[in-house]
PALUM-590037 format. One record per atom (N, C-alpha, C): residue number from 0; x, y, z. Coordinates in nm, 4 decimals, always signed. Atoms other than C-alpha are relative to their C-alpha. Layout:
! PALUM-590037
R seq        x        y        z
R NUM        X        Y        Z
...
END
This chain:
! PALUM-590037
R seq        x        y        z
R   0  -0.0495  -0.0785  -0.1133
R   0  +9.8769 +10.6267  +9.6376
R   0  +0.1429  -0.0404  +0.0344
R   1  -0.1381  +0.0268  -0.0375
R   1 +10.2259 +10.6508  +9.7803
R   1  +0.0081  -0.1115  +0.1026
R   2  -0.0281  +0.1010  -0.1003
R   2 +10.3741 +10.3673  +9.9785
R   2  +0.1303  +0.0366  +0.0706
R   3  -0.1227  -0.0209  -0.0743
R   3 +10.6466 +10.3722 +10.2432
R   3  +0.0823  -0.1270  -0.0097
R   4  -0.0875  +0.1172  +0.0151
R   4 +10.9316 +10.1398 +10.1506
R   4  -0.0747  -0.1206  -0.0570
R   5  +0.0750  +0.1069  +0.0664
R   5 +10.6921  +9.9377  +9.9316
R   5  -0.0886  -0.0794  +0.0960
R   6  +0.0884  +0.0652  -0.0972
R   6 +10.4814  +9.8524 +10.2354
R   6  -0.1422  +0.0486  -0.0201
R   7  +0.1404  -0.0376  +0.0099
R   7 +10.1047  +9.8459 +10.1907
R   7  -0.0480  +0.0485  +0.1370
R   8  +0.0464  -0.0581  -0.1258
R   8  +9.9445 +10.0676 +10.4555
R   8  -0.1516  +0.0130  -0.0020
R   9  +0.1447  -0.0127  -0.0178
R   9  +9.5846 +10.0336 +10.5706
R   9  -0.0233  +0.0765  +0.1294
R  10  +0.0260  -0.0865  -0.1149
R  10  +9.4726 +10.3117 +10.8037
R  10  -0.1458  -0.0133  +0.0423
R  11  +0.1360  +0.0141  -0.0526
R  11  +9.1695 +10.2626 +11.0272
R  11  -0.0202  +0.0979  +0.1146
R  12  +0.0369  -0.0951  -0.1052
R  12  +9.0234 +10.5503 +11.2262
R  12  -0.1445  -0.0248  +0.0409
R  13  +0.1385  +0.0159  -0.0423
R  13  +8.7032 +10.5655 +11.4224
R  13  -0.0216  +0.0404  +0.1437
R  14  +0.0388  -0.0405  -0.1342
R  14  +8.5183 +10.6449 +11.7387
R  14  +0.0219  -0.1126  +0.1003
R  15  -0.0195  +0.0972  -0.1078
R  15  +8.5572 +10.4705 +12.0740
R  15  -0.1127  -0.1032  -0.0002
R  16  +0.1001  +0.1064  -0.0074
R  16  +8.3821 +10.1330 +12.0879
R  16  -0.0693  -0.0322  -0.1299
R  17  +0.0660  +0.0215  +0.1293
R  17  +8.2988 +10.1308 +11.7174
R  17  +0.0336  -0.1344  -0.0623
R  18  -0.0423  +0.1278  +0.0561
R  18  +8.4843  +9.8069 +11.6447
R  18  +0.1228  +0.0100  -0.0872
R  19  -0.1165  -0.0181  +0.0876
R  19  +8.7872  +9.9532 +11.4656
R  19  +0.1169  -0.0879  +0.0413
R  20  -0.1093  +0.0832  -0.0470
R  20  +9.0315  +9.7621 +11.6854
R  20  -0.0151  -0.1443  -0.0427
R  21  +0.0289  +0.1364  +0.0432
R  21  +8.8655  +9.4300 +11.6140
R  21  +0.0201  -0.0143  -0.1498
R  22  -0.0149  +0.0028  +0.1458
R  22  +8.8523  +9.5102 +11.2441
R  22  +0.1479  +0.0001  -0.0390
R  23  -0.1422  -0.0095  +0.0321
R  23  +9.2202  +9.6044 +11.2368
R  23  +0.0715  -0.1327  +0.0256
R  24  -0.0637  +0.1283  -0.0332
R  24  +9.3270  +9.2818 +11.4088
R  24  -0.0346  -0.1074  -0.1027
R  25  +0.0446  +0.1043  +0.0924
R  25  +9.1203  +9.0630 +11.1758
R  25  +0.0564  +0.0212  -0.1405
R  26  -0.0576  -0.0285  +0.1313
R  26  +9.2415  +9.2387 +10.8609
R  26  +0.1478  -0.0377  -0.0016
R  27  -0.1430  +0.0327  -0.0088
R  27  +9.6026  +9.2060 +10.9740
R  27  +0.0215  -0.1511  -0.0015
R  28  -0.0111  +0.1461  -0.0045
R  28  +9.5513  +8.8371 +11.0488
R  28  -0.0287  -0.0604  -0.1370
R  29  +0.0404  +0.0540  +0.1294
R  29  +9.3798  +8.7715 +10.7149
R  29  +0.1101  +0.0178  -0.1054
R  30  -0.0998  -0.0294  +0.1029
R  30  +9.6518  +8.9357 +10.5034
R  30  +0.1434  -0.0232  +0.0471
R  31  -0.1323  +0.0185  -0.0610
R  31  +9.9424  +8.8490 +10.7347
R  31  +0.0780  +0.1314  -0.0006
R  32  -0.0610  -0.1313  -0.0144
R  32 +10.0144  +9.2185 +10.7908
R  32  +0.0308  +0.0243  +0.1479
R  33  -0.0276  -0.0417  -0.1378
R  33 +10.1674  +9.3727 +11.1017
R  33  -0.1111  +0.0949  +0.0461
R  34  +0.1081  -0.0826  -0.0532
R  34  +9.9200  +9.5500 +11.3304
R  34  +0.0514  +0.0900  +0.1109
R  35  -0.0328  -0.0941  -0.1071
R  35  +9.9641  +9.8604 +11.5450
R  35  -0.1271  +0.0704  +0.0450
R  36  +0.1114  -0.0717  -0.0623
R  36  +9.6908  +9.9832 +11.7788
R  36  +0.0603  +0.1217  +0.0687
R  37  -0.0662  -0.1181  -0.0554
R  37  +9.8091 +10.3392 +11.8382
R  37  -0.0647  +0.0454  +0.1300
R  38  +0.0655  -0.0350  -0.1257
R  38  +9.5526 +10.3858 +12.1130
R  38  +0.0699  -0.0637  +0.1185
R  39  -0.0681  +0.0684  -0.1092
R  39  +9.7500 +10.1364 +12.3187
R  39  +0.1298  +0.0690  +0.0379
R  40  -0.1176  -0.0790  -0.0361
R  40 +10.0544 +10.3613 +12.3002
R  40  -0.0386  +0.1025  +0.1060
R  41  +0.0468  -0.1013  -0.0956
R  41  +9.8566 +10.6319 +12.4772
R  41  -0.0518  -0.0653  +0.1281
R  42  +0.0478  +0.0704  -0.1193
R  42  +9.6927 +10.3811 +12.7101
R  42  +0.1175  -0.0515  +0.0836
R  43  -0.1182  +0.0468  -0.0719
R  43 +10.0311 +10.2337 +12.7973
R  43  +0.0666  +0.1133  +0.0757
R  44  -0.0591  -0.1165  -0.0654
R  44 +10.1663 +10.5782 +12.8727
R  44  -0.0883  +0.0457  +0.1162
R  45  +0.0928  -0.0380  -0.1069
R  45  +9.8537 +10.6590 +13.0744
R  45  +0.0123  -0.0936  +0.1196
R  46  -0.0180  +0.0988  -0.1075
R  46  +9.9028 +10.3392 +13.2729
R  46  +0.1205  +0.0362  +0.0867
R  47  -0.1201  -0.0376  -0.0750
R  47 +10.2537 +10.4507 +13.3698
R  47  -0.0203  +0.1313  +0.0754
R  48  +0.0303  -0.1268  -0.0672
R  48 +10.1261 +10.8010 +13.4527
R  48  -0.0753  -0.0252  +0.1303
R  49  +0.0779  +0.0340  -0.1196
R  49  +9.8727 +10.6535 +13.6955
R  49  +0.0863  -0.0751  +0.1008
R  50  -0.0819  +0.0844  -0.0870
R  50 +10.1178 +10.3982 +13.8341
R  50  +0.1030  +0.0817  +0.0778
R  51  -0.1032  -0.0820  -0.0647
R  51 +10.3788 +10.6646 +13.9113
R  51  -0.0570  +0.1285  +0.0592
R  52  +0.0691  -0.1134  -0.0627
R  52 +10.1200 +10.9199 +14.0274
R  52  +0.0510  +0.1352  -0.0510
R  53  -0.0437  -0.1247  +0.0620
R  53 +10.2286 +11.1906 +13.7822
R  53  -0.1213  +0.0819  -0.0415
R  54  +0.1073  -0.0896  +0.0406
R  54 +10.0049 +11.4919 +13.7241
R  54  -0.0067  +0.0071  -0.1524
R  55  +0.0152  -0.0009  +0.1459
R  55  +9.8630 +11.4952 +13.3701
R  55  +0.0406  +0.1327  -0.0630
R  56  -0.0475  -0.1282  +0.0522
R  56  +9.9749 +11.8583 +13.3374
R  56  +0.1523  +0.0079  -0.0044
R  57  -0.1458  -0.0009  -0.0047
R  57 +10.3387 +11.7677 +13.3959
R  57  +0.0559  -0.0684  -0.1244
R  58  -0.0360  +0.0558  +0.1304
R  58 +10.4362 +11.7183 +13.0322
R  58  +0.1394  -0.0602  -0.0005
R  59  -0.1386  +0.0487  +0.0024
R  59 +10.8090 +11.6782 +13.0893
R  59  +0.0142  -0.1355  +0.0685
R  60  -0.0077  +0.1277  -0.0700
R  60 +10.7635 +11.3980 +13.3403
R  60  -0.0700  -0.1105  -0.0786
R  61  +0.0694  +0.0992  +0.0825
R  61 +10.5139 +11.2235 +13.1122
R  61  +0.0899  -0.0439  -0.1148
R  62  -0.0918  +0.0314  +0.1099
R  62 +10.7620 +11.2445 +12.8250
R  62  +0.1114  -0.0929  +0.0481
R  63  -0.1078  +0.0836  -0.0533
R  63 +11.0253 +11.0877 +13.0496
R  63  -0.0425  -0.1459  +0.0155
R  64  +0.0515  +0.1370  -0.0137
R  64 +10.8000 +10.7796 +13.0768
R  64  -0.0058  -0.0745  -0.1330
R  65  +0.0183  +0.0615  +0.1318
R  65 +10.7858 +10.7162 +12.7001
R  65  +0.0944  -0.1178  -0.0253
R  66  -0.0873  +0.1169  +0.0207
R  66 +11.0954 +10.4875 +12.6937
R  66  -0.0516  -0.1270  +0.0673
R  67  +0.0555  +0.1174  -0.0683
R  67 +10.9066 +10.2574 +12.9329
R  67  -0.0933  -0.0802  -0.0906
R  68  +0.0924  +0.0694  +0.0907
R  68 +10.6701 +10.1722 +12.6448
R  68  +0.0683  -0.1172  -0.0696
R  69  -0.0734  +0.1093  +0.0638
R  69 +10.9452  +9.9508 +12.5029
R  69  -0.0173  -0.1313  +0.0755
R  70  +0.0182  +0.1199  -0.0824
R  70 +10.8803  +9.7103 +12.7903
R  70  -0.1462  -0.0230  +0.0368
R  71  +0.1418  +0.0084  -0.0349
R  71 +10.5030  +9.7560 +12.7999
R  71  -0.0656  -0.1241  -0.0583
R  72  +0.0820  +0.1112  +0.0478
R  72 +10.2774  +9.4532 +12.7754
R  72  -0.1321  +0.0589  -0.0482
R  73  +0.1184  -0.0660  +0.0536
R  73 +10.0146  +9.5949 +12.5424
R  73  -0.1245  -0.0877  +0.0049
R  74  +0.1159  +0.0872  -0.0220
R  74  +9.7903  +9.2965 +12.6146
R  74  -0.0451  +0.0016  +0.1459
R  75  +0.0374  -0.0142  -0.1411
R  75  +9.7702  +9.3963 +12.9810
R  75  -0.1466  +0.0415  +0.0097
R  76  +0.1432  -0.0333  -0.0093
R  76  +9.3954  +9.3904 +13.0642
R  76  -0.0277  +0.1309  +0.0725
R  77  +0.0195  -0.1257  -0.0721
R  77  +9.4443  +9.6947 +13.2884
R  77  -0.0051  +0.1196  -0.0943
R  78  -0.0025  -0.1108  +0.0953
R  78  +9.4878  +9.9058 +12.9763
R  78  -0.1394  +0.0406  -0.0470
R  79  +0.1345  -0.0367  +0.0444
R  79  +9.1138  +9.8981 +12.9054
R  79  -0.0857  +0.0515  +0.1153
R  80  +0.0761  -0.0501  -0.1147
R  80  +9.0126 +10.0228 +13.2521
R  80  -0.0488  +0.1414  -0.0272
R  81  +0.0565  -0.1343  +0.0161
R  81  +8.8014 +10.3375 +13.2787
R  81  +0.1009  +0.1070  +0.0377
R  82  -0.0984  -0.0983  -0.0458
R  82  +9.0762 +10.5204 +13.4688
R  82  +0.1084  +0.0227  -0.1048
R  83  -0.1032  -0.0119  +0.1035
R  83  +9.3359 +10.4461 +13.2016
R  83  -0.0573  +0.0703  -0.1230
R  84  +0.0637  -0.0628  +0.1164
R  84  +9.0919 +10.5469 +12.9257
R  84  -0.0090  +0.1510  +0.0171
R  85  +0.0155  -0.1438  -0.0248
R  85  +9.0253 +10.8844 +13.0869
R  85  +0.1348  +0.0712  -0.0033
R  86  -0.1327  -0.0610  -0.0013
R  86  +9.3941 +10.9546 +13.1455
R  86  +0.0591  +0.0046  -0.1403
R  87  -0.0500  +0.0044  +0.1371
R  87  +9.4836 +10.8473 +12.7916
R  87  -0.0654  +0.1090  -0.0844
R  88  +0.0720  -0.1030  +0.0745
R  88  +9.2183 +11.0824 +12.6557
R  88  +0.0570  +0.1379  +0.0297
R  89  -0.0572  -0.1289  -0.0395
R  89  +9.3749 +11.3705 +12.8493
R  89  +0.1372  +0.0207  -0.0624
R  90  -0.1377  -0.0203  +0.0477
R  90  +9.7379 +11.3128 +12.7548
R  90  +0.0089  -0.0027  -0.1523
R  91  -0.0027  +0.0039  +0.1468
R  91  +9.6507 +11.2456 +12.3902
R  91  -0.0282  +0.1365  -0.0613
R  92  +0.0262  -0.1355  +0.0503
R  92  +9.5483 +11.6120 +12.3605
R  92  +0.1236  +0.0886  +0.0097
R  93  -0.1202  -0.0805  -0.0209
R  93  +9.8987 +11.7310 +12.4557
R  93  +0.0911  -0.0078  -0.1228
R  94  -0.0789  +0.0018  +0.1243
R  94 +10.0906 +11.8331 +12.1386
R  94  +0.1395  -0.0588  +0.0174
R  95  -0.1365  +0.0504  -0.0202
R  95 +10.4318 +11.7525 +12.2899
R  95  +0.0021  -0.1525  +0.0083
R  96  +0.0080  +0.1460  -0.0127
R  96 +10.3233 +11.3977 +12.3740
R  96  -0.0255  -0.0628  -0.1360
R  97  +0.0335  +0.0536  +0.1324
R  97 +10.1727 +11.3389 +12.0320
R  97  +0.1225  +0.0040  -0.0913
R  98  -0.1178  -0.0134  +0.0848
R  98 +10.4900 +11.4630 +11.8651
R  98  +0.1036  -0.1067  +0.0331
R  99  -0.0977  +0.1006  -0.0416
R  99 +10.7088 +11.2275 +12.0687
R  99  -0.0401  -0.1404  -0.0464
R 100  +0.0464  +0.1318  +0.0406
R 100 +10.4910 +10.9277 +11.9793
R 100  -0.0164  -0.0118  -0.1518
R 101  +0.0183  -0.0010  +0.1451
R 101 +10.4619 +11.0304 +11.6147
R 101  +0.1070  -0.0826  -0.0711
R 102  -0.1089  +0.0704  +0.0673
R 102 +10.8023 +10.8912 +11.5201
R 102  -0.0163  -0.1514  +0.0123
R 103  +0.0215  +0.1434  -0.0206
R 103 +10.7236 +10.5504 +11.6713
R 103  -0.1008  -0.0530  -0.1015
R 104  +0.1042  +0.0429  +0.0927
R 104 +10.4113 +10.5293 +11.4586
R 104  +0.0465  +0.0087  -0.1451
R 105  -0.0449  -0.0202  +0.1380
R 105 +10.5703 +10.6670 +11.1419
R 105  +0.1027  -0.1039  -0.0431
R 106  -0.1042  +0.0989  +0.0311
R 106 +10.8569 +10.4177 +11.1639
R 106  -0.0549  -0.1424  -0.0097
R 107  +0.0551  +0.1351  -0.0099
R 107 +10.6237 +10.1198 +11.2049
R 107  +0.0010  -0.0762  -0.1331
R 108  -0.0019  +0.0751  +0.1267
R 108 +10.5856 +10.0283 +10.8323
R 108  +0.1397  -0.0482  -0.0387
R 109  -0.1364  +0.0380  +0.0371
R 109 +10.9626 +10.0278 +10.7704
R 109  +0.0521  -0.1106  +0.0916
R 110  -0.0439  +0.1030  -0.0950
R 110 +11.0308  +9.8259 +11.0858
R 110  -0.0704  -0.1331  -0.0282
R 111  +0.0770  +0.1213  +0.0299
R 111 +10.7570  +9.5798 +10.9898
R 111  +0.0513  -0.0674  -0.1262
R 112  -0.0552  +0.0546  +0.1239
R 112 +10.9026  +9.5383 +10.6410
R 112  +0.1289  -0.0771  +0.0291
R 113  -0.1235  +0.0675  -0.0389
R 113 +11.2369  +9.4474 +10.7993
R 113  -0.0278  -0.1356  +0.0648
R 114  +0.0379  +0.1254  -0.0664
R 114 +11.0545  +9.1749 +10.9914
R 114  -0.0701  -0.0965  -0.0951
R 115  +0.0580  +0.0891  +0.0996
R 115 +10.9112  +9.0306 +10.6706
R 115  -0.1456  +0.0250  -0.0329
R 116  +0.1402  -0.0319  +0.0293
R 116 +10.5652  +9.1904 +10.6671
R 116  -0.0080  +0.0896  -0.1235
R 117  +0.0147  -0.0787  +0.1216
R 117 +10.4535  +9.3250 +10.3296
R 117  -0.1021  +0.1122  +0.0152
R 118  +0.0983  -0.1046  -0.0229
R 118 +10.1854  +9.5428 +10.4803
R 118  -0.0246  +0.0199  +0.1476
R 119  +0.0343  -0.0296  -0.1389
R 119 +10.0629  +9.7057 +10.7997
R 119  -0.1433  +0.0500  +0.0083
R 120  +0.1316  -0.0549  -0.0314
R 120  +9.7273  +9.7837 +10.9529
R 120  +0.0177  +0.0812  +0.1274
R 121  -0.0187  -0.0886  -0.1146
R 121  +9.7316 +10.0824 +11.1872
R 121  -0.1338  +0.0635  +0.0337
R 122  +0.1285  -0.0595  -0.0369
R 122  +9.4282 +10.1949 +11.3849
R 122  +0.0169  +0.1011  +0.1124
R 123  -0.0045  -0.1051  -0.1004
R 123  +9.3612 +10.5009 +11.5967
R 123  -0.1008  +0.1088  -0.0283
R 124  +0.0898  -0.1134  +0.0198
R 124  +9.2091 +10.8469 +11.5763
R 124  +0.0456  +0.0946  -0.1120
R 125  -0.0531  -0.0948  +0.0984
R 125  +9.4383 +11.0353 +11.3367
R 125  +0.0931  -0.0677  -0.0993
R 126  -0.0932  +0.0760  +0.0841
R 126  +9.5998 +10.7647 +11.1271
R 126  -0.0078  +0.0463  -0.1456
R 127  +0.0152  -0.0406  +0.1392
R 127  +9.4573 +10.8565 +10.7873
R 127  +0.0172  +0.1484  -0.0223
R 128  -0.0062  -0.1455  +0.0159
R 128  +9.4535 +11.2303 +10.8520
R 128  +0.1378  +0.0577  +0.0293
R 129  -0.1273  -0.0580  -0.0439
R 129  +9.7939 +11.2837 +11.0176
R 129  +0.1177  -0.0953  -0.0180
R 130  -0.1141  +0.0917  -0.0024
R 130 +10.0145 +10.9752 +11.0553
R 130  +0.0332  -0.0507  -0.1398
R 131  -0.0212  +0.0528  +0.1357
R 131  +9.9674 +10.8189 +10.7100
R 131  -0.1046  +0.0571  -0.0964
R 132  +0.0983  -0.0618  +0.0902
R 132  +9.7770 +11.0658 +10.4892
R 132  +0.0000  -0.0619  -0.1395
R 133  -0.0086  +0.0645  +0.1311
R 133  +9.8955 +10.8697 +10.1829
R 133  -0.0172  -0.1517  +0.0095
R 134  +0.0253  +0.1437  -0.0155
R 134  +9.7831 +10.5293 +10.3105
R 134  -0.0709  -0.0542  -0.1231
R 135  +0.0613  +0.0620  +0.1180
R 135  +9.6773 +10.2871 +10.0376
R 135  -0.1516  -0.0094  +0.0137
R 136  +0.1441  +0.0108  -0.0264
R 136  +9.3370 +10.2338 +10.1982
R 136  -0.0287  +0.0597  +0.1368
R 137  +0.0419  -0.0584  -0.1270
R 137  +9.1579 +10.4296 +10.4693
R 137  -0.1432  -0.0426  +0.0320
R 138  +0.1343  +0.0297  -0.0490
R 138  +8.8603 +10.3146 +10.6724
R 138  -0.0321  +0.0946  +0.1154
R 139  +0.0480  -0.0719  -0.1188
R 139  +8.6530 +10.5159 +10.9182
R 139  -0.1173  -0.0801  +0.0546
R 140  +0.1003  +0.0875  -0.0614
R 140  +8.4507 +10.3013 +11.1585
R 140  -0.0778  +0.0775  +0.1060
R 141  +0.0840  -0.0724  -0.0957
R 141  +8.1573 +10.4369 +11.3572
R 141  -0.1252  -0.0815  +0.0307
R 142  +0.1296  +0.0583  -0.0362
R 142  +7.8330 +10.3359 +11.5294
R 142  -0.0687  +0.1006  +0.0895
R 143  +0.0673  -0.0961  -0.0874
R 143  +7.5648 +10.5193 +11.7241
R 143  +0.0507  -0.0164  +0.1430
R 144  -0.0668  -0.0051  -0.1296
R 144  +7.6695 +10.6135 +12.0743
R 144  -0.0545  -0.1020  +0.1000
R 145  +0.0573  +0.0999  -0.0914
R 145  +7.4271 +10.3811 +12.2581
R 145  +0.0569  -0.1386  -0.0288
R 146  -0.0577  +0.1291  +0.0384
R 146  +7.5565 +10.0811 +12.0631
R 146  +0.1436  -0.0111  +0.0501
R 147  -0.1395  +0.0023  -0.0434
R 147  +7.9150 +10.1740 +12.1404
R 147  +0.0110  -0.0110  +0.1519
R 148  -0.0020  +0.0062  -0.1469
R 148  +7.8405 +10.2255 +12.5101
R 148  -0.0346  -0.1400  +0.0497
R 149  +0.0381  +0.1365  -0.0401
R 149  +7.6709  +9.8853 +12.5354
R 149  +0.1144  -0.0973  -0.0241
R 150  -0.1132  +0.0880  +0.0297
R 150  +7.9682  +9.7157 +12.3699
R 150  +0.1101  +0.0176  +0.1039
R 151  -0.1070  -0.0252  -0.0965
R 151  +8.2183  +9.8829 +12.6023
R 151  -0.0407  -0.0470  +0.1403
R 152  +0.0489  +0.0468  -0.1304
R 152  +8.0012  +9.8046 +12.9051
R 152  +0.0167  -0.1512  +0.0126
R 153  -0.0150  +0.1458  -0.0014
R 153  +7.9962  +9.4352 +12.8132
R 153  +0.1466  -0.0405  +0.0098
R 154  -0.1433  +0.0282  -0.0033
R 154  +8.3726  +9.4467 +12.7669
R 154  +0.0564  +0.0190  +0.1410
R 155  -0.0547  -0.0361  -0.1309
R 155  +8.4298  +9.6016 +13.1087
R 155  -0.0648  -0.0728  +0.1166
R 156  +0.0790  +0.0482  -0.1130
R 156  +8.1635  +9.4350 +13.3208
R 156  +0.0658  -0.1165  +0.0726
R 157  -0.0660  +0.1140  -0.0641
R 157  +8.3694  +9.1220 +13.3848
R 157  +0.1393  +0.0334  +0.0525
R 158  -0.1358  -0.0366  -0.0399
R 158  +8.6861  +9.3174 +13.4599
R 158  +0.0040  +0.1077  +0.1081
R 159  +0.0070  -0.1021  -0.1037
R 159  +8.5711  +9.5952 +13.6924
R 159  -0.1237  -0.0247  +0.0856
R 160  +0.1085  +0.0356  -0.0914
R 160  +8.3559  +9.5434 +14.0000
R 160  -0.1123  +0.1024  +0.0045
R 161  +0.1007  -0.1041  -0.0240
R 161  +8.1771  +9.8763 +14.0242
R 161  -0.0326  +0.0802  -0.1249
R 162  +0.0299  -0.0686  +0.1251
R 162  +8.1124  +9.9591 +13.6605
R 162  -0.1500  +0.0030  -0.0244
R 163  +0.1419  -0.0061  +0.0350
R 163  +7.7704 +10.0774 +13.5455
R 163  -0.0139  +0.0638  -0.1377
R 164  +0.0191  -0.0418  +0.1384
R 164  +7.6259 +10.1537 +13.2034
R 164  +0.0061  +0.1515  -0.0161
R 165  +0.0058  -0.1451  +0.0141
R 165  +7.5624 +10.5239 +13.2636
R 165  +0.1388  +0.0629  +0.0042
R 166  -0.1359  -0.0553  -0.0073
R 166  +7.9231 +10.5886 +13.3618
R 166  +0.0775  -0.0300  -0.1285
R 167  -0.0657  +0.0353  +0.1254
R 167  +8.0432 +10.4054 +13.0499
R 167  -0.0492  +0.0907  -0.1125
R 168  +0.0582  -0.0879  +0.1013
R 168  +7.8036 +10.6060 +12.8322
R 168  +0.0561  +0.1414  +0.0120
R 169  -0.0523  -0.1352  -0.0212
R 169  +7.9174 +10.9343 +12.9867
R 169  +0.1473  +0.0094  -0.0381
R 170  -0.1417  +0.0018  +0.0349
R 170  +8.2808 +10.8351 +12.9421
R 170  +0.0188  +0.0085  -0.1508
R 171  -0.0107  -0.0023  +0.1461
R 171  +8.2278 +10.7720 +12.5699
R 171  -0.0429  +0.1356  -0.0556
R 172  +0.0426  -0.1341  +0.0423
R 172  +8.0396 +11.1014 +12.5316
R 172  +0.1147  +0.0991  +0.0174
R 173  -0.1116  -0.0905  -0.0278
R 173  +8.3324 +11.2833 +12.6921
R 173  +0.1173  -0.0266  -0.0935
R 174  -0.1111  +0.0339  +0.0895
R 174  +8.5876 +11.0955 +12.4813
R 174  -0.0284  +0.0467  -0.1417
R 175  +0.0366  -0.0485  +0.1332
R 175  +8.3987 +11.1734 +12.1612
R 175  +0.0246  +0.1498  -0.0107
R 176  -0.0151  -0.1452  +0.0005
R 176  +8.3957 +11.5412 +12.2529
R 176  +0.1476  +0.0386  -0.0016
R 177  -0.1436  -0.0302  -0.0060
R 177  +8.7664 +11.5409 +12.3402
R 177  +0.0686  -0.0342  -0.1315
R 178  -0.0649  +0.0444  +0.1247
R 178  +8.8654 +11.3474 +12.0271
R 178  -0.0326  +0.0920  -0.1172
R 179  +0.0441  -0.0775  +0.1158
R 179  +8.6634 +11.5597 +11.7863
R 179  +0.0332  +0.1481  +0.0102
R 180  -0.0179  -0.1438  -0.0184
R 180  +8.7342 +11.9012 +11.9366
R 180  +0.1387  +0.0414  +0.0482
R 181  -0.1339  -0.0385  -0.0429
R 181  +9.0984 +11.8858 +12.0417
R 181  +0.0692  +0.0781  -0.1119
R 182  -0.0678  -0.0859  +0.0969
R 182  +9.3260 +12.1378 +11.8717
R 182  +0.1009  -0.0779  -0.0838
R 183  -0.1019  +0.0770  +0.0703
R 183  +9.5932 +11.8831 +11.7787
R 183  -0.0570  -0.1312  -0.0522
R 184  +0.0418  +0.1249  +0.0651
R 184  +9.4989 +11.6082 +11.5300
R 184  -0.1364  -0.0505  +0.0473
R 185  +0.1332  +0.0471  -0.0410
R 185  +9.1238 +11.5879 +11.6000
R 185  -0.0476  -0.1159  -0.0861
R 186  +0.0597  +0.1107  +0.0749
R 186  +8.9195 +11.2880 +11.4924
R 186  -0.0857  +0.0566  -0.1122
R 187  +0.0746  -0.0467  +0.1176
R 187  +8.7940 +11.3583 +11.1387
R 187  -0.0169  -0.1158  -0.0974
R 188  +0.0191  +0.0977  +0.1067
R 188  +8.6617 +11.1584 +10.8469
R 188  +0.0704  +0.0530  -0.1241
R 189  -0.0732  -0.0423  +0.1200
R 189  +8.9080 +11.1853 +10.5573
R 189  -0.0898  -0.0120  -0.1227
R 190  +0.0816  +0.0003  +0.1223
R 190  +8.7580 +11.2618 +10.2175
R 190  +0.0107  -0.1315  -0.0757
R 191  -0.0215  +0.1235  +0.0751
R 191  +8.9057 +10.9404 +10.0773
R 191  -0.0196  -0.1255  +0.0862
R 192  +0.0217  +0.1149  -0.0895
R 192  +8.8036 +10.7157 +10.3697
R 192  -0.1276  -0.0758  -0.0375
R 193  +0.1176  +0.0856  +0.0176
R 193  +8.5638 +10.4242 +10.3325
R 193  -0.0695  -0.0094  +0.1356
R 194  +0.0719  -0.0045  -0.1271
R 194  +8.2985 +10.4634 +10.6022
R 194  -0.0711  -0.1328  +0.0253
R 195  +0.0671  +0.1227  -0.0414
R 195  +8.1804 +10.1542 +10.7885
R 195  -0.0822  +0.0303  +0.1248
R 196  +0.0893  -0.0197  -0.1143
R 196  +7.8779 +10.1929 +11.0177
R 196  -0.0325  -0.1376  +0.0573
R 197  +0.0158  +0.1327  -0.0603
R 197  +7.8726  +9.8985 +11.2584
R 197  -0.1198  -0.0093  +0.0939
R 198  +0.1139  -0.0020  -0.0926
R 198  +7.5514  +9.9902 +11.4406
R 198  -0.0863  -0.1248  -0.0149
R 199  +0.0954  +0.1087  +0.0231
R 199  +7.3401  +9.7204 +11.2811
R 199  +0.0596  -0.1190  -0.0741
R 200  -0.0607  +0.1170  +0.0637
R 200  +7.5922  +9.4695 +11.1485
R 200  +0.0856  -0.0750  +0.1015
R 201  -0.0808  +0.0780  -0.0925
R 201  +7.7718  +9.1859 +11.3221
R 201  +0.1464  +0.0053  -0.0411
R 202  -0.1440  -0.0078  +0.0218
R 202  +8.1473  +9.1443 +11.3447
R 202  +0.0410  -0.0669  -0.1310
R 203  -0.0382  +0.0732  +0.1213
R 203  +8.1693  +8.8861 +11.0651
R 203  -0.0329  +0.0803  -0.1255
R 204  +0.0396  -0.0798  +0.1162
R 204  +7.9795  +9.1080 +10.8215
R 204  +0.0929  +0.1188  -0.0174
R 205  -0.0920  -0.1140  +0.0038
R 205  +8.1975  +9.4055 +10.9100
R 205  +0.1338  -0.0413  -0.0606
R 206  -0.1306  +0.0468  +0.0461
R 206  +8.5158  +9.2066 +10.8515
R 206  -0.0053  -0.0431  -0.1461
R 207  +0.0129  +0.0474  +0.1382
R 207  +8.3953  +9.0386 +10.5320
R 207  -0.0103  +0.1168  -0.0983
R 208  +0.0166  -0.1161  +0.0878
R 208  +8.2867  +9.3711 +10.3808
R 208  +0.1320  +0.0734  -0.0197
R 209  -0.1267  -0.0719  +0.0088
R 209  +8.6207  +9.5324 +10.4619
R 209  +0.1021  -0.0773  -0.0820
R 210  -0.0964  +0.0823  +0.0747
R 210  +8.8284  +9.2425 +10.3269
R 210  -0.0335  -0.0003  -0.1485
R 211  +0.0413  -0.0041  +0.1411
R 211  +8.6258  +9.2359 +10.0054
R 211  +0.0400  +0.1326  -0.0646
R 212  -0.0342  -0.1316  +0.0525
R 212  +8.6850  +9.6091  +9.9630
R 212  +0.1496  +0.0110  -0.0206
R 213  -0.1462  -0.0031  +0.0128
R 213  +9.0593  +9.5693 +10.0214
R 213  +0.0438  -0.0792  -0.1229
R 214  -0.0347  +0.0832  +0.1169
R 214  +9.0798  +9.2877  +9.7647
R 214  -0.0344  +0.0728  -0.1302
R 215  +0.0431  -0.0752  +0.1189
R 215  +8.8918  +9.5074  +9.5187
R 215  +0.0976  +0.1118  -0.0327
R 216  -0.0853  -0.1174  +0.0215
R 216  +9.1205  +9.8068  +9.5656
R 216  +0.1461  -0.0340  -0.0226
R 217  -0.1414  +0.0349  +0.0152
R 217  +9.4539  +9.6266  +9.5878
R 217  +0.0228  -0.1018  -0.1110
END
């Protein structure tokens, strides 16, 4: 497959709470590749939308916030809040927003190569299908919806006071529907993607299986 500036590209797509983010981080750490969680771009933008009280229908004002992402702390725990998740899900369906963030994502491999990284791991919803259709390796990570809801609930329970399982489950149901049915870059399984079902496997097994597959293919 094609490479960008001789940079190995591993694309990881998947559903909310499936474990794709964890997998991406561990793969990047193992191979000393740069990592980009594209969901955090939308979450960071959503955070600023909420903070500045901008209507999610006001596309021009949302676009004006994009330069603020340069100063965003993507490890901010507020980015995983339910409110930010819902807002991010809304603005990620807006074609103008996706187009503005596309360049940032597309430039990531070249920028990473300049920093000395020989490869990148990028995770999100449309990485293998839209952002890097010629990625060297594509993974699609999924799990049944109850498993994903329980994982997200455990993640949130210590960070939000009034969180309950049913609201988390409903949020994931709504996000799945929005991700899979949006007109622009919907969540799809690429024909050449390696599918990883994490419903009944632990994190170590998931990571080991993926690393073994990467070593086999590269």
